[in-house]
C-alpha positions as CSV (number, residue, x, y, z in Angstrom):
1,M,96.2,30.8,-13.9
2,H,97.6,27.2,-14.8
3,R,97.5,26.3,-11.2
4,F,94.0,27.5,-10.6
5,R,92.6,25.3,-13.5
6,K,94.4,22.2,-12.0
7,T,92.8,22.9,-8.8
8,K,89.3,23.3,-10.3
9,A,89.9,20.2,-12.3
10,L,90.8,18.2,-9.1
11,E,87.7,19.6,-7.4
12,N,85.4,18.6,-10.4
13,N,86.9,15.0,-10.5
14,A,86.6,14.7,-6.8
15,E,83.1,15.9,-7.0
16,K,82.2,13.3,-9.7
17,L,83.9,10.6,-7.8
18,C,81.8,11.6,-4.6
19,N,78.6,11.4,-6.8
20,K,79.4,8.2,-8.2
21,I,80.2,6.8,-4.8
22,S,77.1,8.2,-3.4
23,T,75.0,6.9,-6.0
24,S,76.6,3.4,-5.7
25,I,76.0,3.6,-1.9
26,W,72.4,4.8,-2.4
27,D,71.7,1.9,-4.8
28,R,73.1,-0.5,-2.3
29,V,70.9,1.0,0.4
30,K,68.0,0.6,-2.0
31,E,68.9,-3.1,-2.5
32,V,69.5,-3.9,1.2
33,T,66.2,-2.1,2.0
34,S,64.3,-4.2,-0.4
35,I,66.0,-7.5,0.8
36,E,65.1,-6.3,4.5
37,I,61.5,-5.7,3.5
38,V,61.1,-9.2,2.1
39,E,62.8,-10.6,5.2
40,L,60.5,-8.7,7.3
41,S,57.5,-9.7,5.5
42,Y,58.6,-13.4,5.8
43,R,59.3,-13.0,9.5
44,K,55.9,-11.6,10.0
45,L,54.3,-14.5,7.9
46,R,56.3,-17.0,9.9
47,D,55.5,-15.3,13.3
48,S,51.8,-15.4,12.5
49,E,52.0,-19.0,11.6
50,N,53.9,-19.7,14.9
51,A,51.3,-17.6,16.6
52,A,48.6,-19.9,15.3
53,V,50.6,-23.0,16.2
54,N,51.1,-21.5,19.7
55,R,47.5,-20.6,20.0
56,K,46.4,-24.2,19.2
57,R,49.0,-25.6,21.6
58,Q,47.8,-23.5,24.4
59,I,44.2,-24.5,23.9
60,D,45.2,-28.3,23.6
61,T,47.0,-27.8,27.1
62,L,43.7,-26.4,28.5
63,K,41.8,-29.5,27.4
64,V,44.5,-32.0,28.6
65,F,45.1,-30.5,32.0
66,N,41.5,-29.8,32.9
67,D,38.2,-31.9,32.7
68,N,35.0,-30.6,31.4
69,V,36.1,-28.1,28.9
70,T,33.6,-26.9,26.6
71,E,34.2,-24.6,23.6
72,I,31.9,-22.0,23.6
73,Q,33.2,-20.1,20.6
74,D,36.7,-20.2,18.8
75,V,37.8,-17.6,21.4
76,E,35.9,-18.5,24.6
77,Y,36.0,-21.8,26.7
78,R,34.2,-22.8,29.9
79,V,35.8,-25.1,32.3
80,E,33.5,-26.4,34.9
81,F,34.6,-28.0,38.3
82,N,33.1,-28.5,41.8
83,V,34.0,-26.8,45.0
84,G,32.6,-27.2,48.4
85,G,29.4,-28.8,47.2
86,Y,28.6,-26.5,44.4
87,G,29.5,-26.0,40.9
88,M,31.7,-23.3,39.4
89,A,33.2,-22.6,36.2
90,I,36.0,-20.5,34.7
91,L,35.3,-18.7,31.6
92,V,38.5,-18.3,29.3
93,S,38.5,-15.7,27.0
94,L,41.2,-15.6,24.3
95,S,42.0,-12.2,22.4
96,P,43.1,-12.4,18.7
97,E,46.7,-11.5,20.0
98,F,46.7,-14.5,22.4
99,P,49.2,-16.1,23.3
100,L,51.2,-12.9,23.0
101,E,48.7,-11.4,25.4
102,K,47.5,-13.1,28.4
103,P,44.0,-14.6,28.3
104,V,41.1,-13.1,30.5
105,L,39.7,-15.5,33.0
106,K,36.4,-14.9,34.9
107,V,34.9,-17.3,37.6
108,T,31.2,-18.0,38.0
109,P,29.3,-17.7,40.3
110,Q,30.9,-14.5,41.8
111,T,33.1,-15.4,44.7
112,D,35.0,-13.5,47.4
113,H,38.7,-14.6,46.8
114,P,42.1,-12.6,46.8
115,W,42.6,-13.4,43.1
116,V,39.2,-12.4,42.0
117,N,38.1,-8.8,41.6
118,E,34.5,-7.4,41.8
119,Q,33.8,-8.1,38.1
120,S,34.5,-11.9,38.8
121,E,37.8,-11.6,36.8
122,I,40.7,-13.6,38.1
123,I,43.5,-11.1,38.0
124,S,45.9,-12.2,40.9
125,A,46.7,-15.8,40.1
126,P,50.5,-16.2,40.1
127,G,50.6,-17.9,36.6
128,L,48.4,-15.3,35.2
129,L,50.3,-12.5,36.5
130,N,53.5,-13.7,34.9
131,F,51.8,-15.1,31.7
132,T,53.9,-15.1,28.6
133,V,53.9,-17.0,25.1
134,H,55.8,-19.7,27.1
135,S,53.3,-20.2,29.7
136,D,51.1,-23.0,29.9
137,L,47.2,-22.0,29.8
138,G,46.1,-25.5,30.9
139,R,48.4,-25.6,33.9
140,V,47.6,-22.0,34.9
141,V,43.8,-22.8,35.1
142,Q,44.5,-26.1,36.8
143,T,46.3,-24.3,39.4
144,I,43.6,-21.7,39.9
145,I,41.0,-24.6,40.1
146,R,43.3,-26.4,42.9
147,E,43.4,-23.1,44.7
148,F,39.7,-23.0,44.9
149,E,39.5,-26.8,45.9
150,R,41.9,-26.2,48.7
151,R,40.4,-23.1,50.0
152,P,36.7,-23.0,48.9
153,P,35.9,-19.3,48.4
154,P,32.5,-18.1,49.7
155,L,30.1,-16.9,47.2
156,A,30.3,-12.9,46.9
157,G,28.0,-11.5,49.2
158,D,27.5,-14.2,51.7
159,V,29.0,-12.1,54.8
160,A,27.5,-9.0,53.7
161,V,24.0,-10.2,53.1
162,G,24.1,-12.8,56.0
163,T,23.1,-15.7,54.0
164,S,24.7,-18.9,54.1
165,T,26.9,-20.2,51.1
166,Q,24.3,-23.0,50.7
167,Q,21.5,-20.7,50.4
168,R,23.2,-18.7,47.9
169,V,24.0,-21.7,45.9
170,Q,20.3,-22.6,45.8
171,E,19.4,-19.2,44.7
172,A,22.2,-19.4,42.0
173,C,20.7,-22.9,40.8
174,T,17.2,-21.6,40.6
175,N,18.6,-18.7,38.4
176,G,20.5,-21.0,36.4
177,R,24.0,-19.5,37.5
178,A,25.6,-22.8,39.0
179,Y,25.8,-26.3,39.0
180,V,25.4,-27.9,42.4
181,M,26.3,-31.3,43.5
182,P,23.6,-33.0,45.5
183,T,24.2,-32.9,49.3
184,F,23.1,-35.7,51.6
185,P,23.0,-35.8,55.3
186,P,25.9,-37.5,57.0
187,V,25.3,-41.2,57.7
188,Y,26.8,-42.5,61.0
189,P,27.1,-46.2,61.6
190,S,24.7,-47.5,64.4
191,S,26.0,-48.8,67.5
192,E,24.8,-52.5,66.5
193,C,27.6,-52.5,64.1
194,F,30.1,-52.4,66.7
195,S,28.7,-54.7,69.3
196,F,30.1,-58.2,69.6
197,Q,28.2,-61.0,70.7
198,N,29.5,-64.2,72.3
199,Y,28.2,-67.2,70.4
């Protein structure tokens, strides 16, 4: 019987010790968890401040690398440029999650170009496809504009409707959808300019 009491006493002591250890471990877990919650809150605050700083930096680069940038709202910008004798614009829409999310870019007037879908949204530009927080919005838009300048896209529907780009531009101008550069007939020097007379 004595042996049984000793074993029972050892079991009780072991149980008390386990309870003590588990209580101290649980207290430590609560302490660590509260510290982690504070750190997580601080990290979220810091990240939101960094996101605001990154957002402002991205908007600044849009203005630095591109001419004719107009702020429509705090979340939308218009970048105007001329291509092939007519005016175009890229509308830059920024979501609240920007720059963590890529911007939405639309071109006006609607054009036929491999980078542009049926809703005039620019979806296949290389810099836009790979857009990250570390990308540069100003350079992405600048690259798109340079692509349009190098290969002026026809306005959407030119081939299907059978109208010329110039006719579509004039129609767009009368409807207030485009800014057209004036076109002038070519001027060739007269043959008199090249004649040499002996004096």
